[in-house]
C-alpha positions as CSV (number, residue, x, y, z in Angstrom):
1,M,46.8,-5.4,-62.8
2,L,44.4,-2.4,-62.0
3,T,44.1,-1.2,-65.6
4,H,42.8,-4.6,-66.9
5,N,39.4,-4.7,-68.9
6,V,37.1,-5.7,-65.6
7,E,34.5,-6.3,-68.1
8,T,36.2,-9.6,-69.0
9,F,37.1,-12.5,-66.7
10,S,39.1,-11.8,-64.1
11,Q,41.5,-14.1,-63.0
12,K,42.8,-12.9,-59.9
13,N,46.0,-14.1,-57.5
14,V,46.8,-13.0,-54.0
15,L,49.3,-11.1,-52.4
16,L,51.7,-13.6,-50.2
17,Q,54.7,-12.9,-48.8
18,G,55.3,-10.0,-50.9
19,E,54.2,-11.5,-54.4
20,W,51.4,-11.8,-56.1
21,R,51.0,-15.7,-56.8
22,E,48.8,-18.5,-57.5
23,N,48.5,-20.7,-54.6
24,E,50.1,-24.2,-54.5
25,N,47.5,-26.8,-55.5
26,G,46.0,-24.7,-58.2
27,N,42.4,-24.7,-56.5
28,R,40.5,-22.1,-57.6
29,I,36.8,-20.4,-56.7
30,T,34.9,-19.2,-59.4
31,L,32.8,-16.0,-58.8
32,A,29.6,-15.4,-60.8
33,S,27.6,-12.2,-61.1
34,P,24.4,-12.1,-58.8
35,S,22.7,-10.1,-62.1
36,N,23.1,-12.7,-64.5
37,G,24.8,-15.8,-63.1
38,E,27.8,-15.1,-65.8
39,E,31.1,-16.2,-64.2
40,I,33.0,-13.0,-63.8
41,G,36.5,-14.4,-62.6
42,S,38.2,-16.7,-60.0
43,V,40.3,-16.2,-56.8
44,P,42.7,-18.9,-55.3
45,A,41.5,-21.0,-52.9
46,L,44.2,-21.1,-50.2
47,S,45.4,-23.7,-47.8
48,E,45.8,-24.0,-44.5
49,E,50.0,-23.8,-44.8
50,E,49.4,-21.1,-47.4
51,V,47.4,-19.1,-44.6
52,N,50.4,-19.6,-42.0
53,K,52.7,-18.8,-44.5
54,A,50.8,-15.4,-44.9
55,V,50.6,-15.0,-41.1
56,E,54.1,-15.3,-40.8
57,A,55.1,-12.7,-43.6
58,S,52.9,-10.1,-42.3
59,N,54.4,-10.7,-38.5
60,A,58.1,-10.5,-40.0
61,A,57.2,-7.1,-41.9
62,Q,55.8,-5.6,-39.1
63,K,58.6,-5.5,-37.2
64,L,60.2,-3.0,-39.4
65,W,56.9,-1.2,-40.4
66,A,56.3,-0.5,-36.2
67,K,59.8,1.5,-36.8
68,T,58.4,3.5,-39.8
69,P,57.8,7.4,-38.8
70,L,54.6,8.1,-38.7
71,H,54.8,10.7,-41.6
72,E,56.0,8.2,-43.7
73,R,53.0,5.8,-42.9
74,K,50.7,8.7,-43.6
75,Q,52.1,9.3,-47.1
76,L,51.6,5.9,-48.2
77,L,47.9,6.1,-46.9
78,Y,47.5,9.6,-48.8
79,R,49.1,7.5,-52.0
80,W,46.9,4.6,-51.8
81,A,43.8,6.9,-51.5
82,D,45.1,8.7,-54.9
83,K,45.4,5.6,-56.5
84,L,42.1,4.3,-55.5
85,V,40.3,7.6,-57.1
86,E,42.6,7.1,-60.0
87,H,41.1,4.2,-60.5
88,K,37.7,4.3,-59.1
89,E,35.7,3.7,-62.4
90,A,37.3,0.4,-62.9
91,I,37.2,-0.6,-58.7
92,G,33.7,0.9,-59.1
93,T,32.8,-1.5,-62.2
94,M,34.5,-4.5,-60.1
95,I,31.8,-4.0,-57.4
96,M,29.0,-3.6,-59.6
97,R,29.6,-6.9,-61.4
98,E,30.4,-8.6,-57.9
99,V,27.8,-7.4,-55.5
100,A,25.1,-6.2,-58.0
101,K,25.6,-2.7,-56.6
102,K,24.3,0.1,-58.8
103,K,27.1,1.7,-60.6
104,S,26.8,4.8,-59.2
105,S,26.8,3.7,-55.5
106,A,29.6,1.7,-56.5
107,I,31.9,4.3,-57.6
108,D,30.8,6.5,-54.4
109,E,32.1,3.7,-52.3
110,V,35.2,3.8,-53.7
111,V,35.6,7.7,-53.4
112,R,34.3,7.6,-49.7
113,T,37.0,5.1,-49.0
114,A,39.4,7.2,-50.4
115,D,38.4,10.2,-47.9
116,F,38.3,7.7,-44.8
117,I,41.5,7.0,-45.5
118,R,42.9,10.3,-45.6
119,H,41.1,10.7,-42.4
120,T,43.2,8.1,-41.1
121,A,46.4,9.4,-42.3
122,E,45.2,13.0,-40.6
123,E,44.4,11.7,-37.4
124,G,47.1,8.9,-36.8
125,V,49.7,11.2,-36.8
126,R,47.9,12.7,-33.4
127,L,47.8,9.7,-31.5
128,N,50.5,10.8,-29.3
129,G,49.6,9.2,-25.9
130,E,49.3,11.0,-22.8
131,L,51.1,12.7,-20.0
132,L,49.6,12.5,-16.6
133,S,50.6,14.3,-13.4
134,G,51.1,12.3,-10.1
135,D,48.9,14.0,-8.1
136,S,46.1,13.0,-10.5
137,Y,46.1,9.8,-7.9
138,N,45.3,9.3,-4.3
139,D,48.6,10.4,-2.5
140,G,50.8,10.8,-5.8
141,P,53.7,13.4,-5.5
142,A,53.2,16.2,-8.3
143,S,57.0,15.8,-9.1
144,K,56.3,12.3,-10.9
145,T,54.7,12.3,-14.0
146,A,53.2,9.3,-15.8
147,Q,53.6,8.7,-19.8
148,V,51.0,6.8,-21.7
149,S,51.7,5.9,-25.3
150,R,50.3,3.8,-27.9
151,E,52.1,0.9,-29.1
152,P,51.3,-1.4,-32.3
153,L,49.4,-4.6,-31.4
154,G,51.3,-6.7,-33.9
155,V,49.2,-8.1,-37.0
156,V,45.6,-7.6,-37.5
157,L,43.5,-10.1,-39.1
158,A,40.7,-8.0,-41.2
159,I,37.7,-10.0,-42.5
160,S,35.2,-8.0,-44.6
161,P,31.7,-8.4,-45.7
162,F,30.3,-8.6,-49.2
163,N,28.4,-5.7,-49.1
164,Y,30.9,-2.7,-49.0
165,P,34.2,-4.9,-50.1
166,V,36.4,-1.7,-50.3
167,N,34.8,0.6,-47.9
168,L,34.2,-2.2,-44.7
169,S,38.0,-3.6,-45.8
170,A,39.7,-0.7,-45.9
171,S,37.9,0.4,-43.0
172,K,39.9,-2.0,-41.1
173,I,43.1,-2.0,-43.1
174,A,44.2,1.8,-43.0
175,P,43.7,2.0,-39.3
176,A,46.1,-1.2,-38.8
177,L,48.7,0.3,-41.2
178,M,49.0,3.8,-39.9
179,T,49.2,2.4,-36.5
180,G,52.2,0.6,-37.3
181,N,50.5,-3.1,-37.6
182,G,50.8,-5.6,-39.8
183,V,47.5,-7.1,-41.6
184,V,46.3,-10.4,-42.7
185,F,43.4,-9.5,-45.1
186,K,40.1,-11.9,-45.6
187,P,37.9,-10.8,-48.2
188,A,34.3,-12.1,-48.1
189,T,34.4,-14.8,-50.9
190,Q,31.7,-13.2,-53.2
191,G,33.3,-9.6,-53.1
192,S,37.1,-10.8,-53.3
193,L,37.8,-9.5,-56.5
194,S,37.1,-5.9,-55.7
195,G,39.3,-6.4,-52.4
196,I,42.0,-7.5,-54.4
197,M,41.9,-4.7,-56.4
198,M,41.8,-2.3,-53.8
199,I,45.1,-3.9,-52.3
200,E,46.3,-3.6,-55.9
201,A,45.9,-0.1,-55.4
202,L,48.0,-0.2,-52.0
203,E,50.8,-2.5,-53.4
204,Q,51.3,-0.1,-56.2
205,S,51.7,3.3,-53.6
206,G,54.7,1.5,-52.1
207,L,53.5,-0.9,-49.3
208,P,56.5,-2.6,-47.8
209,E,56.9,-6.0,-49.2
210,G,55.2,-8.7,-46.6
211,L,53.2,-6.3,-44.4
212,V,49.7,-7.1,-46.0
213,N,48.8,-10.9,-47.2
214,I,45.8,-11.7,-48.6
215,T,44.2,-14.9,-47.4
216,T,41.0,-16.0,-50.2
217,G,39.3,-19.0,-50.1
218,R,35.8,-20.5,-48.3
219,G,35.6,-19.3,-44.5
220,S,34.0,-22.8,-43.7
221,E,37.8,-24.3,-45.3
222,I,40.4,-21.8,-43.9
223,G,38.4,-19.8,-41.3
224,D,39.3,-21.4,-38.2
225,A,42.7,-21.8,-39.1
226,I,43.0,-18.1,-39.7
227,V,41.2,-16.9,-36.5
228,T,42.4,-19.2,-34.2
229,H,46.3,-18.5,-35.5
230,K,48.8,-17.7,-32.7
231,G,50.4,-14.8,-35.1
232,I,47.2,-12.8,-34.7
233,D,46.9,-10.2,-32.5
234,Q,44.0,-8.7,-33.1
235,I,40.5,-9.5,-35.1
236,S,38.5,-7.1,-36.5
237,F,35.2,-8.7,-38.6
238,T,32.1,-7.6,-40.2
239,G,29.8,-10.0,-40.7
240,G,26.9,-12.0,-39.3
241,S,26.2,-12.1,-35.7
242,E,26.1,-16.1,-35.7
243,T,29.4,-15.9,-37.1
244,G,30.8,-13.3,-34.5
245,I,29.4,-15.0,-31.5
246,S,30.9,-18.5,-32.7
247,M,34.5,-16.9,-33.3
248,S,34.5,-15.1,-29.7
249,K,34.2,-18.4,-28.3
250,K,37.2,-19.7,-30.3
251,V,40.0,-16.8,-30.3
252,G,40.8,-17.1,-26.4
253,M,42.2,-13.8,-25.0
254,V,42.5,-12.1,-28.8
255,P,41.2,-8.7,-28.8
256,L,38.0,-8.6,-31.3
257,V,36.3,-5.9,-32.6
258,L,32.8,-7.0,-34.2
259,E,30.8,-5.1,-36.2
260,L,27.9,-7.3,-36.4
261,G,23.8,-7.5,-37.6
262,G,21.2,-5.5,-36.0
263,K,17.6,-4.7,-35.8
264,D,17.4,-1.1,-36.7
265,P,14.6,1.3,-36.1
266,A,13.5,4.5,-37.3
267,I,11.4,6.3,-34.7
268,V,9.2,8.9,-35.9
269,L,6.9,11.1,-33.4
270,E,3.8,12.7,-34.1
271,D,5.1,16.5,-34.7
272,A,7.9,15.2,-37.0
273,D,8.3,16.3,-40.9
274,L,6.7,13.1,-42.2
275,D,7.8,13.8,-45.7
276,K,11.3,13.8,-44.5
277,A,10.4,11.0,-42.5
278,A,9.6,9.1,-45.5
279,K,12.4,10.0,-47.8
280,E,15.1,8.9,-45.1
281,I,13.1,5.6,-44.1
282,T,13.1,4.8,-47.8
283,G,16.5,5.7,-48.4
284,G,17.9,3.9,-45.2
285,A,15.9,0.7,-45.9
286,F,16.3,0.1,-49.5
287,S,19.9,1.2,-50.5
288,Y,21.6,-1.3,-51.4
289,S,18.5,-3.6,-51.8
290,G,18.7,-3.6,-47.8
291,Q,21.6,-5.5,-47.9
292,R,23.4,-3.7,-44.9
293,C,23.4,-4.2,-41.2
294,T,22.9,-0.5,-40.6
295,A,19.5,-0.7,-42.9
296,I,16.3,0.4,-41.5
297,K,14.4,-2.6,-40.6
298,R,11.1,-1.8,-38.5
299,V,9.2,1.5,-38.2
300,L,8.2,2.7,-34.7
301,V,5.7,5.6,-35.2
302,K,3.4,7.5,-33.0
303,E,-0.4,6.4,-33.9
304,E,-1.7,9.5,-34.5
305,A,0.9,9.9,-37.5
306,A,0.9,6.4,-38.9
307,D,-1.6,6.4,-41.3
308,E,-0.1,9.5,-42.9
309,L,3.5,8.0,-42.6
310,V,2.4,4.8,-44.2
311,A,0.9,6.6,-47.4
312,K,3.9,8.5,-48.1
313,L,5.9,5.6,-47.1
314,K,4.2,3.7,-50.1
315,E,4.4,6.5,-52.4
316,K,8.4,6.6,-52.2
317,V,8.6,2.8,-52.4
318,E,6.7,2.4,-55.2
319,A,8.7,5.2,-57.2
320,L,11.7,2.7,-56.5
321,S,13.3,1.5,-60.0
322,V,14.1,-2.1,-59.8
323,G,16.4,-3.5,-62.6
324,L,20.1,-4.0,-63.0
325,P,22.9,-2.4,-61.2
326,E,24.4,-1.3,-64.8
327,D,21.2,1.1,-65.3
328,D,21.5,2.3,-61.9
329,A,18.4,0.9,-60.5
330,D,17.4,1.3,-57.2
331,I,16.8,-2.2,-56.3
332,T,18.9,-4.5,-57.9
333,P,19.1,-8.5,-58.0
334,L,20.2,-9.8,-54.2
335,I,23.8,-11.2,-53.7
336,N,22.7,-15.3,-53.8
337,D,19.7,-17.2,-53.6
338,K,19.5,-17.9,-50.2
339,T,19.3,-14.0,-49.4
340,A,16.6,-13.8,-52.3
341,D,14.4,-16.7,-50.7
342,N,14.7,-15.4,-47.4
343,V,13.2,-12.0,-48.7
344,Q,10.6,-14.0,-50.5
345,S,9.6,-15.9,-47.3
346,L,9.3,-12.5,-45.3
347,I,7.4,-11.0,-47.8
348,D,5.3,-14.1,-48.2
349,D,4.9,-14.0,-44.4
350,A,3.7,-10.3,-44.5
351,I,1.0,-11.0,-47.1
352,E,-0.3,-13.8,-45.0
353,K,-0.4,-11.9,-41.7
């Protein structure tokens, strides 16, 4: 579990129906490090039938969880946060190996995730709904009061990306649990080892049996079965815009929370502190080698400041280190060959222009 040597091959199972188990057909997906191609672990490739069991288990457990007092839900989240911090080195090392994120950033991701979970726990106990006086409406009598209360949706499907396999998973799971929902967790395939370790920490913190279920497998094989399942009451997805748009056309009236791609600009005016601007743009563009939906992808600058800003940016970018994540390099190997080829094509195109 969390205490095993993450530097060795990690054969992870999934939390399904309250138990850590292999899938029934034995099919597994082997994951390799983006840094050197070394096989680092494997996860089960679930079938559609097992996806159905996961959704059913979360639905069954959610009914009791919805009746659990808020302070008990809060305590679970606090224990989870503490467990993540306790194992930040092991989980951070797995993030580093699995998605080639530099080690200091990987460990920081785990710590930031714990902070977010605690914040969720504190805010969750304040979601008390509201009272509205009847005379808030036209011709409404002041003697009447309307009470608006918040109720759990049911089961939330949390689909996370590779680039923040712990943080962007917990940011879906923690609010869902705090508000009385069950969760079906579909991690990105490359990132699932880290995501499973995060859920191991949750399970060891006293997670009720069956409340959270993990569904690992290729999105192309089980994706439609999950997102169109009648037992899913909300979907929270972080990933590519095309996938998000495609999903929105399939799920009907199921509420969707979509965090997709963007073309994020930095805007620099003529009176800006250009040293600070260059520093922030470099960090915003090249953190985790730019593999972030919020990464700065273009700079809009007043013409009179452009030449000086370009010179300062050039200096900052040239100072970035390129190397392996375990050496804490600024620029590390990209997640896969397809991504690397795409970046190379952008570089070639820019040089030609």
